N, C-alpha and C positions, 0 to 999 in steps of 0.2 A: 503495500501499498503505500504509496507515494504522500510524504506529507512538507509543509513548508520550515515545520520547524521539527529538528530533531532533537530530543531528549538524554543531554548525557548526564552521568551520576559520577564521579569521584569519591572512590574510600580511601582517604588519607588516617593515615599513625601518625602518635607523637614517635619522633624520632631522640638522638643524643650524641651531644660531641665525645668523638672519640678521647678526647684529653681533658677536658674540663666536664664532663659528664654532665652538662648545663643540657635542660631541652629544649628543643630545638625541634622546626620541621625535617622529615623523612625525606632525602635530597629525591629517592625514587618517587617517591609520593606528590612532591613539588613539579618532579617534572611531565606528572598525571596531570596536572592543574593547569600548567602551563602549555600542553598540548590541548587541554580539553576547550580553554580555550581561545583557542587560534581556529577550533571549527566553526567554520561560515553557518549561518540560517541552524542554531542550535541555543536550548537553554541549556544552563549547568547547575546542577544542585553537589553541594562537597559536604561530605557526611564522612563522621567518624563514632567510631564505636566506645566510648570508653568513659574517662574520667573529666568530664564537660569546663575542670579547672585545672586543666591541663595547660603551662603557659604556651607549651606548644605548639596550639591551637590557635594562639596570635600570629604568629609569622605565613601563617597560609589566610588570613585574614589581611593580611601583610600585600598580599600578591595583589589586593584589586576585586576580592570577590566580592566582599560586601555581605555577607549571612554566610556562618560557617551550621548544618546541623550535627548534632550531637545527641546518639541515642544513649542514656546515661547507663553505663553498668558497671558494677564496684570488680577493684584491680584481679579476682580469682574467675570469673565469669568468662561463660565460652561465648563470643562475642554473633558469632554464625547465625545462630538460631533466632535475633534479634533484627542483626544483617538483613536476613532472608526477608523477616515479617517485612519490615520497612522497603523493601524493595519489591513484592509484592504488591504491598498497597502502590505503588509509584508506578508509571507508565514509561518504563524507562527502554532506550535504545540501543546504549553504550555506556558501559561500566567500563572506569580506567581506575588503575592501581597500580601501585608501584611491583615489582618482580616479588620484593622479601622486606620485610620490616627492618629496624636498627635494633630494636631490642624486641625483649621478650622472647617466644621462641623462634621465630624469623625462620620458618619451616621453607616458605614461599607456597605452601601448601592451599590458604585460605582461597584463593583465588580458584585454582579447578576444584575446590569442595565447593565452592559457592557455582559453578559451572556445573557440576555434577547434578545438583538438587536445582539448580533452574532449566535444566535440560538446553543451557545456551551453548554458541560452540566457545571456544576461546582460543586467544593469538598468543603467544609468549615473545619476551625481546622487541616490545614493538616499538619501532626509532622516528614513525611519524604518520597522521591520518591524511593521506592525500586528499582524500573528497568522501565525500556520504550524499549519495543520491538513487531514490527510486529505491530505499530498502536495501540497497545492497553500500558498505565500505570500501574503499581503497586506499589499503594501508602496506606502510612501507617496515618489513621486519629485518632487524640486526642479523647480521649473521658474525662469525669469527673472522677476522683480519681485517676486519672494515667491508668486507663485502653486505650488500642490504637482497632484499628480495622482495618484489613487489607482488601483493597478495589483494584478492578480493573476497570478504566475506561476507555471510547474508545474515543482515539485524532480527534479534538483538545479539550483541555477544558482548563475550569480557576481554577486555584487553588488560594486558599484562606492559607493564611499561619499564625498559632495559637502561641501559647507561648508553649506549647510543642515542638518545634520545635528547633533545634539545636543553642546554643549561637552563633552571626557571629563572625570573627575573629578579630580582633583587625585593626585597621587604623593605616596602612604604612604615616607619613609625606612625603616622597618625592616618594609614589606613587600618593599620593592625592595633590602634587603640579605638577606633571610631567602628570597627568591624563589629556586627553582631553574631553572638552566639544563639542560636537557640537550641535548646534540650527538649529532648524527644524522650518522654518518656517510655519504657519499655520492661519488661519483666527481663530479672537475670537468672543465668542456666548454668548452676557449677560444674568449672571444666574438672570433672573429676577425674583426669588423666595429669592434670598440671597438679594437684592436690599430690601425687606419689613422686612425682619426682623432687630430687634433690638440685637444685640452680647454682653453681660455680662459675667463678670467675675466669673469662676465656685466659690462658696461657699465652704466652708469644711460642709461635709455632717454630721448628726444627729449619733453620738456614738450606735451602736447595742448594746442591752443589751445580756447577758449571754443567750446564747442558751443551753437548755439542750436537751442532745443526748439521746438519748434514741430509743430501736430499735423494741421492743414490745407495745403492744397495752397498757399493763398494765403498763408497764416504765414511757408510758408517761402519765397516769392517776395519778399515783402518782409523778411524776415529779409536776404535776400542781394542785394536791390540800394538797400534804405532804411537809408540809416547816420546818427546824430544826432550831430552836432557837441559837444553838450554830453557826449555816452560817450568820445568821444575819438576819433571816426573821422574820415574825411577823404573829401572825394569829390574823385577825379581824372577831368578831362575832357580829352581832346585835347592830352594830354601826352608828351611825347618818352618812349620805350622805356626811355632811361638813367634818367628823372627819376621814374619808372613802378618799374623793378627797386631805386633809392635809398628810396621810401616802402616797400616791401615788406619790405627789411632792415631798415630800423627796425623797423616793426609786429613782424616775429620776436626782432628783438632785446628788444625791449621786453615782449613775451609771455613773455620765455626763452629762446624754443624755438633760438636763437645766442645764442652768448656778446659780449656788449659787448667 
């Protein structure tokens, strides 16, 4: 069915600064809002499920959306049932959301679970919505290595916004201050799985060893078997397991994988 005005909904979460831990807008969700604001002949509603007093929500208002709807949920609640009820009560053509959140579970499964419950199509790693017309959207999907894929998808659908999307606009203080947060009351459903989890601070990942970039099988074989002494390598032949283990341990310490 052709319509003059398409209805877009962006689902946003609260992010967190990686160093200061200050609440802020989540980057991928902000990219979703930026993309939705650029779709012509459309109306946009921005929705958050959680704490309406989270200061991070003001960052989205600072982008110029004017009003943000918050489905009030307590911290340990599963927001998906409340989001489902709200989406089904609205006439929505496209839902845009970040591929994953920055805090909490951050599993990246919310969009897929919503799509399954709604029976909608879902497009991951969306970099741009080119056009929406006659019940069909043309989108640009980000692929590894900077490549792009142009797709056509029927409405309604869910777009998961990836890193390839455009950087969102800066936050304006006056818009963030004057924007309206409208709280929508909803029943909170206990997330029973989350109650059984032990949540710990993430640890720094081990440093990766240098990866040899080789295109052909011959180059890969040469890289694996030939080592130049000029590059600090050492070829071991006919050594005891203990001596080989010591050399491997020394290499791992030199590369920063293990602490000295």
